[in-house]
NUKOL-423590 format. One record per residue (C-alpha): residue in one letter; x, y, z. Coordinates in steps of 0.02 Angstrom, whole numbers, plus 32768, in hexadecimal, padded with zeros to 4 digits. Layout:
aXYZ;...
***
This chain:
m41671B075643;v41CB1B7555D9;s42411B2A5554;g42C11B8354EA;l42811B1F5455;n41DF1B78545F;l42371C1B5436;l42661BDE5384;p41EE1BF452F3;k41961B5C52AF;s41E61B6F5201;p427B1BC651AD;s42051C385150;l41BA1C7651F2;f426B1C8B5235;a42991CF4519F;m41FC1D5B51B0;r42291D855262;m42DD1DBD5231;s42FF1E705205;p43161E90514B;k43C51ECF516B;l43FA1E2F51C4;l43AC1DC3513D;w44091E1E50B4;c44AF1E09510E;l44941D4E5123;l44671D37506B;a44FC1D9D502F;g45721D36509B;a452C1C945058;l453E1CCE4FA4;a45F21D054FC4;l461E1C5C500E;a45CD1C024F7D;g462B1C6E4F00;a46D11C4D4F52;s46AE1B944F52;s46821B904E99;c47201BF24E6A;r47911B754EC1;k473A1ADA4E86;p477D1AC64DD2;g48331ADF4E02;e48221A704E98;a47C819EF4E2F;v485319ED4DAB;k48D719E14E31;s487819564E85;d486018F94DE1;l491919074DB8;e494818C94E65;q48D718344E4F;a492E18114DA9;g49D7181C4DFE;y4A0C18CA4DC6;s4A2019774E0E;l4A0D1A194DAD;t4AC91A2D4D90;p4B3B1A334CF7;a4B8F19904D29;d4AEA19334D2C;w4AB119874C8B;f4B47193C4C32;r4B2C18964C8A;a4A79188E4C4D;t4AB418BC4B9E;r4B3518314B99;g4AB317B94BDD;n4A3D17DF4B4C;d49B818104BCD;v494B18864B68;p48BB188C4BEA;a493818CC4C69;l497C194B4BEE;k48CD198E4BD4;k48BB19A34C91;f495F1A034C96;i491E1A794C10;a48761A8B4C6B;g48D71AB94D06;g492D1B474CAA;f49D51AF44C8E;a4A3C1B464C04;f4A521ABE4B82;e4AE21B204B31;s4B4D1B024BCC;l4BFE1AC34BAF;d4C621A4C4C1A;e4D071A774C6B;s4D671A4D4BCA;g4CF91ABB4B5E;d4C911A324B0D;s4BD51A3C4AF6;a4B5419B84B22;l4B5219894A69;h4C0A195E4A74;a4BE318F14B0B;a4B53189B4AB0;a4BC1187B4A18;a4C4E18314A7F;a4BD317C04ADB;g4B7617894A40;a4AD617D24A8C;q4A7417F049ED;d49CE181A4A43;s4A23189E4AAC;a4A7B18E44A13;d49D818ED49B3;f498419494A44;l4A1419C54A52;l4A1419E94998;d49591A0C49A3;r497B1A874A30;g49F11AE749BD;i4AA21AB049E9;p4B061ABF4945;i4B3C1A1748FF;d4BEC1A5848E2;q4BFE1AB64986;r4CB31ACC49B6;g4CED1A874A5C;a4D931A5E4AAC;l4E241A714A30;d4DA41AB449B3;r4D611A04499B;t4CB119E3495D;p4C39195E499E;l4C6618F54904;m4D1B18F8493B;s4CE618C549EB;a4C89183049A3;v4D2217FF493D;l4D98180949D1;a4D2017A14A3B;d4D15171D49B1;q4C58173449A2;t4C4816F948EE;t4B8A16F748EB;m4B8417A84931;v4C0317E148AE;r4B90179F4827;w4AF717F14876;l4B4A189B488B;l4B84189947D7;r4AD1187947A0;q4A96190B480A;g4B0D197E47AD;a4BAB19804818;d4C3A19CA47B3;p4CC7194A479F;r4D3F19CC4756;l4D4F1A3B47F0;k4DF51A33484B;d4E1E1A3D4903;k4E9E1AAF4954;e4F291A334927;g4EF61A34486F;y4EA41988486D;a4E0219664810;p4D9618D54850;l4DDE185947D1;l4E91187D4804;l4E61187348BC;a4E1417C8489A;v4EB417904843;r4F2817D548C8;e4EC617844955;g4EAD16DE48F9;k4DEF16E048E3;p4DD4167F483F;g4D17167D4856;s4D11173A4855;v4D8E173C47C5;a4D1416D5475D;e4C84174B4786;l4CE517E9475F;t4D3F17BA46BD;p4CA817D24649;y4C9818864687;t4D4E18BB467A;r4D9C185E45E9;e4E0E18F245C9;n4E6918C7466C;l4E84180D464E;d4F39181D4615;a4F63188546AE;a4F0818054718;i4F69176E46D9;l500E17CB46EB;l4FE017F347A0;a4FAA173E47BE;a505517054780;l50AC178447F1;v50531748488E;g504E1691485B;q4F90167D485A;t4F8315DE47F3;d4EC615CC4804;s4EAE167E47C7;i4F20165E4731;d4EB715C74704;t4E1416284715;l4E5316C046B6;t4E92165C4621;n4DED15FF4617;y4D9116A5460E;g4E0016FF4593;a4EA9173045DD;s4F3D17044570;v4FDE16AD45A0;y502E171C451A;a500C17BC457D;r50A81824459A;m50E718AB460C;e5132194745BD;d51DD18F845D0;g51A5185E4570;r519017E74604;t5107176545F2;p50A417144680;l511B167F4679;m51B216F0468D;i5163174B471F;a513016AA4778;a51DD165F475D;e523716FB4799;n51D016FD4838;g51E516454861;h513216084845;a514F1556480B;e509815204802;a506A15B8479B;v50FC15924727;k50C114E04710;l5010151746E8;l5047159E466E;l50B415214610;e502314A6460E;i4FAA152345BF;g5020155C4538;a509815E14578;s513915E04515;r51D515B34575;f523E15FF44E9;s51F216AF44E4;i526C173B450A;d525317E5455C;a5293188D4520;a533F18624565;g534517BC4509;k532B175245A6;t52BD16B845B4;a525516814649;a52DF16084678;d535F16944673;l52F716FF46E8;a52DA166E475F;t5396164B4765;e53C017014788;a534017034816;g538A16684866;h530015ED4837;a536D156647EA;e52E714DF47FA;i526A15484798;a52EE15714715;a530D14B64701;l5251149A46F1;i524615164662;s52EC1508460B;r5317147B4594;e5363145E44EB;p52E3147E4462;t52A013DE4416;a527B13BC4360;d51C313E04387;d51F1148943D1;l524714B4432E;a51BD146F42BD;l514314D24255;e508E14A34270;s5012149C41E2;p4F72150341F3;e4F14145F420D;q4F85142F429D;v4F7114D942F0;a4EB414CE42DF;k4EB014204329;s4F19145943BE;m4EA914EF43DF;d4E0C148543D1;a4E54140C4451;f4E79149A44CA;v4DC714DE44C2;d4D78143044C8;a4DD814084567;a4D9E14AA45B9;i4CE5148E4591;a4CE313D245AE;p4C5F13884623;g4C9013AB46D6;a4CE5145046AE;p4CAA14E1471D;e4C09153546E7;d4C1D15D0467D;a4BFA164A4709;g4C3816D8469E;n4BAA16CC4621;a4B2A16BB46AC;a4B65175D46F8;i4B5C17C9465D;p4AD5184F4660;a4A9318B045CD;i4AD8195B45F8;a4B8E1988460D;a4C1819FB45D4;s4C221A28451D;p4C981A9144B5;a4C1A1B1F44BD;n4C081B104578;p4CA41ABE45C3;a4C721AED4673;a4BD01A8C466D;s4BC519ED46D1;p4B56195246CD;t4AAD1979471A;d49FB193E4730;t49CA189F4789;q494C187C4700;a49CE18794677;t49CE17D4461B;p4A6D17704604;t4AC01771455B;t4A9516E444E7;t4B29167044F1;p4B6E160E445E;t4B2215644443;t4B9D14DE4478;p4B8A14494405;a4B71139D4450;q4C0E136443F4;p4CAA13CD43D9;v4CA2142F4335;s4D48142B42D9;s4D8014D642A4;r4D9F150C41F1;p4DEE15A841A6;i4D77163C41AA;e4DB2167540FF;g4D1C16784088;q4CA0163A410B;t4BF0167F4126;l4BBE169041DB;s4B1316A4422B;a4AB017464224;a4B0B17E14262;v4AD818304306;p4AA818E9430A;a4B2F19484366;s4AAA19AD43BF;a4A74190E4417;v4B2018D94453;a4B95196E4458;s4B72198B4510;n4B7718D44543;p4C181893458F;g4BEC17E2455E;s4BBD180544AB;p4C2317B04423;a4C67185543E5;a4C66190E440A;p4C95199A4393;i4D3619FB43AA;e4D7E1A97435D;p4CD71AF3434F;a4D251B7342DA;t4D2F1AF04251;a4C791AC44269;s4C3F1B5F420D;a4C6A1B144165;t4BD51B1040EF;p4B931A5F40E2;a4B871A0B403A;a4ADB19F03FEF;t4AB81946403A;p49FD192A4053;t4A19189640C6;r4A9118F1413A;p4A3718F741E4;d4A8A199B4214;t4B2719FF41F3;f4B8D19A74277;a4B4F18F44271;l4BC3187D42CD;p4BE817CA429A;p4BB1174C431E;l4C62171B434D;v4CA916E643F4;m4D6716DB4405;r4D91163E4468;h4E4C1627445A;y4EEC1678441A;r4F8C162643E5;e5039166043B5;r50D815FA43B3;e5189163643C1;i521015C74379;p52A715BD43EE;l532D15FD4378;q536E16A2433A;v53B416D44291;r545E171F42B5;s54A417454209;v54AD17134153;e554F171140EF;g553A16DD403C;e54DD1636403C;t5501161240F4;a549216424187;t54C61643423D;l543C161742BA;a543C16184379;l53E3158D43D8;p53BE15924494;a540D15144509;a53DF14CC45B1;s53EF153E4648;g54A41566466C;s54E1153445BF;p551715B5453E;t54AD15D744A5;r54EB156F4415;e550015AE4364;v54DA154A42C7;t550B15734215;v54A315334185;r54A1154E40C9;s5411155F4051;g53CC14B24025;e540E146040C4;a53AC141A4159;l53B9146D4201;p541213EB426E;g53A1138C42E6;t530113CE4297;r528E13AB4206;l52AA145B41C2;k52FA1478411A;v5347151F40EB;v52F5155A404A;r534816034037;v53C0167A408F;q53DB172F405F;r53FC17E0409A;r5382186A406C;m534E191B4097;e52B519344107;d526519C24169;s529319B24220;k523D19F842BA;l52E619FA430F;n53271A72428B;l52921AE8428C;g52471A9941F1;q52E51AAA418B;p53141A15411B;t539719A44168;e53E81903412E;v53AA18634180;s53D617AB4176;v53491739413B;i5333167D413B;e529F161C40F4;v5281156B4133;e520914DE410B;d51CB1454417D;t51E713B3411A;t5155135E4174;t50CD13E2416A;q5111144440D5;a50EF14E34136;r516715734111;r519F16094176;e5215169B415C;w527F16D241EF;i52DC177841FB;s536D17AD4268;g5339181642FD;v528617D542F7;p52471740435D;a523216A442F2;i517E166842F1;g513215C342BC;h509016084274;d502E16A94264;p4FCD16E04300;i4F2A168042FB;a4E84168A4356;l4E0116044370;v4D561655435B;e4CA616124368;d4C02163B4312;a4B98166E43A8;a4AFA162B4358;t4B361580431E;g4BD015574386;q4C35153842E7;r4CED15634301;y4D6415B74289;t4E1C15E44289;a4E3F169A425F;t4EE016EC4224;p4F06179C41E4;g4EC917C04134;q4E3E173E412E;r4D8F177040F5;f4CE317304123;k4C2C1764411A;s4B93176B4187;a4AF21719414A;e4AB617C34109;g4B4C17D14097;v4BAF184F40FE;e4C67182D40DB;y4CF0183D415F;i4DAC1830415A;i4E1817FF41EF;s4E8D1892420C;d4EEF184C429E;v4EF517B94316;r4F3317E843C4;p4F4717834464;s4EAE17D644B1;q4E421804441C;l4E1817EF4364;v4E0E188E42FD;i4D9C188B4265;e4D66190B41E4;d4CC4191F4183;v4D03191D40D1;a4C791990408E;t4C791A154117;g4D281A09415F;a4CDE1A00420F;v4D5819A94285;q4D1B1933430D;t4D6D18C94390;i4D3D181F43D4;p4D8917FF4481;l4DD4175944B2;r4D5317094524;g4DAC1663453F;p4D6415B24536;r4CE415D045C0;g4CD5168E45B8;
***
């Protein structure tokens, strides 16, 4: 019996031996070609299959979805599959913008490692830091700042991240950004007043913004909030020390501006007859006590943690390199002042010796340092021969915590002989009242006594520096014995501008006014050149080098 099976060889090797060499070569070549084609398709197909199992497809939409979801393993598969990580979404934002807005830190870290610039511009020229701010991702804002995101860049509308945070009412981001952009705090509080962001006003003042900031036309935050009908902002600003009696360049008060804008209820909230306390002169001790109380209340147990200090890196802009920005995740936070267990009553800084000075080279580029040098041209002065001086531009370990000025609600109109005519404000809707008083008499309804009235010649800015005759009145508070001199055409003030400063090493507080002198532990002597709402200006007596200490606020 014949079977077809008997025609086959007993083994493959015998089968191969019986095939012609040409046929064998063709079969082997075909097999190799098929195997090669299979191996070429396998990686791409494997990536696609893996992504599908993870719930994604190799598309831009899913790339951004994986980014927002903080799914780094999926992002790696996208890259392995050849996806272009630089891809932008339909608005023009990068994946780093998406990660920032979603608070996806792992994704952001992965993208930075792949080479996406931390300050890449996206829609409206906004950076990922701006995206984090707008999405209220406070933790991401802090993280990006520590990675070196530049907080000074502006978007297409001209807004830097801090002003975006203020405009959109993101106080958490405001607190993170203020230590990096203290030069913008006055603009920030004025904007907060304009848009009525009460929480931002509170945060800004605690980290160094001043209620005494002014627009070019003289309007204060209180005036702006009143004019725009923001009652809650008005209440807060009055509570934290804004003067209801300040006037703008046109001589109008916050109440006047509120009335003109049709906000009668806000005008009534602000406007009132000045009381005897409003017209009193405080002693230096009273001013110090008031400033101490303000700072103590801000740092009392239960007050928000000082996020600003926690966010300060070691590298930032400096006068020599204003474009530099905070960088380096390994930068260590600035040493913050020691807060004493019990409040430390302030004392005048005149004649005091502070802790050891800090080398400027160690702090000049640190946004959270107690001081940073200004006016580099003056820094070339030859230092005096002081063996203990740590370096040419040593900085005293000062932190400026608070600023205070006080306008008295009256104006000197004129002086005729021994009689002075003064103008006192009235409640909203009532005319300003005039009072005449002679030397030696008490000002009616107050504890002020007129010591002297006179007319004299003084240089005037209004007359291009040419001498002009002015009316002058000197008064004394019969309770505190404090004295002030008031001049026609110049706002009457209750005391010199004063700052509350703190020794960063000990926590001891001091009050500082222009002209006072103090020393560091090494014997370097400084004089206070000026006290401004946002900074203290000091001068090294020996070298003439000028330095500025920014207002950092109670918790800044």
